[in-house]
C-alpha positions in Angstrom: 40.8 68.4 126.3 37.2 67.4 126.7 35.2 68.0 123.6 31.5 68.1 123.0 31.1 66.9 119.4 27.7 68.7 119.1 29.0 72.0 120.4 32.7 72.3 120.1 33.6 71.2 116.6 34.2 74.2 114.3 33.3 72.3 111.1 30.9 69.4 110.4 33.2 66.4 110.0 34.6 64.3 112.9 38.5 64.3 112.6 39.8 61.2 110.9 43.1 59.6 109.8 41.6 59.8 106.3 42.3 63.5 106.3 46.1 63.0 106.6 48.5 63.2 103.7 51.7 61.2 104.1 55.3 61.8 102.9 54.7 59.3 100.0 52.7 62.2 98.4 55.5 64.7 97.7 53.3 66.7 95.4 51.7 68.3 98.5 53.9 67.4 101.4 57.1 68.6 99.7 55.5 71.6 98.1 55.9 75.1 99.5 52.7 76.7 100.8 51.5 80.1 99.8 50.2 82.9 102.0 46.5 83.6 102.1 44.4 86.7 102.1 42.9 87.9 105.4 40.0 87.8 106.2 40.0 84.2 105.1 37.7 83.1 102.3 35.3 80.2 103.2 37.6 77.5 101.8 40.5 78.7 104.0 38.2 79.1 107.0 37.3 75.4 106.7 41.0 74.5 106.5 42.0 76.2 109.7 38.9 74.9 111.4 39.8 71.3 110.4 43.4 71.8 111.8 42.0 73.0 115.1 39.4 70.3 115.4 41.9 67.5 114.5 44.4 68.6 117.2 41.8 69.2 119.9 40.0 65.9 119.1 43.3 64.0 119.1 44.1 65.3 122.6 40.8 64.2 124.0 41.4 60.9 125.9 37.8 59.9 126.0 36.6 60.6 122.4 39.9 59.5 121.0 40.5 56.5 123.1 42.9 53.7 121.9 40.0 51.3 121.2 38.6 53.4 118.5 39.0 51.9 115.0 40.1 55.3 113.7 42.2 56.2 116.7 44.3 59.3 116.0 47.9 59.7 117.2 47.7 62.6 119.7 49.1 65.7 118.1 50.5 69.0 119.4 50.3 70.6 116.1 49.1 70.1 112.5 49.9 72.1 109.3 47.7 72.6 106.3 49.8 70.4 103.9 49.2 67.5 106.2 45.5 67.6 105.2 46.3 68.2 101.6 46.3 72.0 101.4 49.4 74.0 100.4 48.4 77.1 102.4 50.5 78.8 105.1 48.5 77.7 108.1 49.0 75.6 111.2 47.5 75.0 114.6 49.4 74.2 117.8 47.9 73.4 121.1 50.0 73.0 124.3 48.6 71.6 127.5 50.5 72.5 130.7 49.9 70.7 134.1 49.3 73.3 136.8 48.5 73.3 140.5 46.4 75.7 142.6 45.2 76.0 146.1 41.5 75.6 146.7 40.5 78.6 148.8 37.7 76.7 150.6 39.4 73.5 151.4 43.0 74.5 151.4 43.9 71.5 149.3 46.2 71.7 146.3 44.3 70.8 143.1 45.8 69.8 139.7 44.4 71.2 136.5 45.3 71.6 132.8 46.0 75.0 131.3 45.8 75.2 127.4 47.7 77.5 125.1 46.5 77.6 121.5 47.8 79.2 118.3 45.9 79.1 114.9 48.6 80.7 112.8 48.1 82.2 109.3 51.0 83.4 107.2 53.4 82.8 110.0 57.1 83.6 109.5 60.2 83.4 111.7 61.7 86.9 111.7 64.6 86.3 114.2 66.2 83.2 115.8 69.0 82.6 118.4 72.2 80.8 117.4 71.7 78.5 120.4 70.4 75.1 119.1 68.2 72.6 121.0 66.5 69.3 120.4 63.9 67.0 121.9 65.6 64.3 123.9 63.4 61.5 122.5 63.5 62.9 118.9 60.5 64.0 116.9 57.6 62.3 115.2 55.1 63.3 112.6 51.5 62.3 111.6 52.6 62.5 108.0 55.5 60.1 108.5 54.7 56.4 109.3 58.4 55.2 109.3 60.3 55.7 112.5 63.3 57.9 111.8 65.6 57.8 114.9 68.0 60.7 115.6 68.3 64.2 117.0 66.6 67.1 115.2 68.5 70.3 115.8 66.4 73.5 116.0 66.8 77.0 117.2 66.2 77.3 120.9 64.6 80.7 120.6 62.6 82.2 117.7 60.6 85.3 117.1 57.4 84.7 115.0 55.0 87.0 113.4 51.7 86.2 111.7 47.9 86.4 112.0 46.4 84.4 114.9 43.0 83.3 113.8 41.4 82.5 117.2 42.1 86.0 118.5 41.6 87.6 115.1 44.7 89.7 115.3 48.3 89.9 114.1 50.8 88.8 116.7 54.5 89.0 117.2 55.7 86.4 119.8 59.0 85.0 121.2 59.1 81.3 121.8 61.7 79.2 123.6 62.3 75.5 124.1 59.5 73.1 123.4 57.1 75.7 122.0 59.8 77.0 119.6 60.5 73.4 118.5 56.8 72.8 117.7 56.5 76.0 115.8 59.6 75.2 113.7 58.2 71.7 113.0 55.0 73.1 111.7 56.6 75.9 109.8 58.8 73.3 108.1 55.7 71.6 106.8 54.6 74.9 105.2 58.0 75.1 103.5 57.9 71.5 102.2 60.3 70.1 104.7 60.1 67.2 107.2 61.8 66.7 110.5 64.0 63.8 109.3 65.6 66.1 106.8 67.4 67.7 109.7 68.8 64.5 111.2 72.5 64.0 110.6 72.6 61.3 108.0 76.0 59.9 109.0 75.6 60.3 112.8 71.8 60.4 113.6 72.4 61.1 117.3 75.1 63.7 116.8 74.9 66.7 119.1 77.2 69.6 120.0 78.1 70.0 123.7 76.3 73.3 123.9 73.0 72.1 122.3 70.1 72.4 124.8 68.1 69.3 125.6 64.3 69.9 125.8 
């Protein structure tokens, strides 16, 4: 992601760690979010724009370099409660490394393809019994302590909701990594955190048929 701060930010503020609410503030982080009216009112428009700007900015290696005093941990997703708003919203941005052949030179070029979802009032309407987990475990911008262990989630989910960037209702099926990210963000909107799902007695417990992502 290569942002131009003068052209690409959707709202006026440069994303900051000061925006983030941590799990030591359960009044928001542990509170269930409510659905919002569509089209969004101005207040909710600002919320979704801040979520988008934060994730995009965090993924920019130049603007968000590690030498910055306010360096952001790179995020794949961010939910509204994480910036202090108990509204059913989250943003997820996936970057995929791709290759293509240059028609003029014949050389193979590498490039990044982005996939973005600014979800409003999203809900899981179906899920597979097959479970999966990230091999290295999960992390969270609202959790400073390192909770080691496996986080079991459904390998395949079907989600419906309003996608703000395209301005339309969508119904999508997600598998593997994308499904895990969506479930992580949807957990935030239900007042849950990833470490709630770790087996307390055996943190690295896994069934033989669980799929490793």
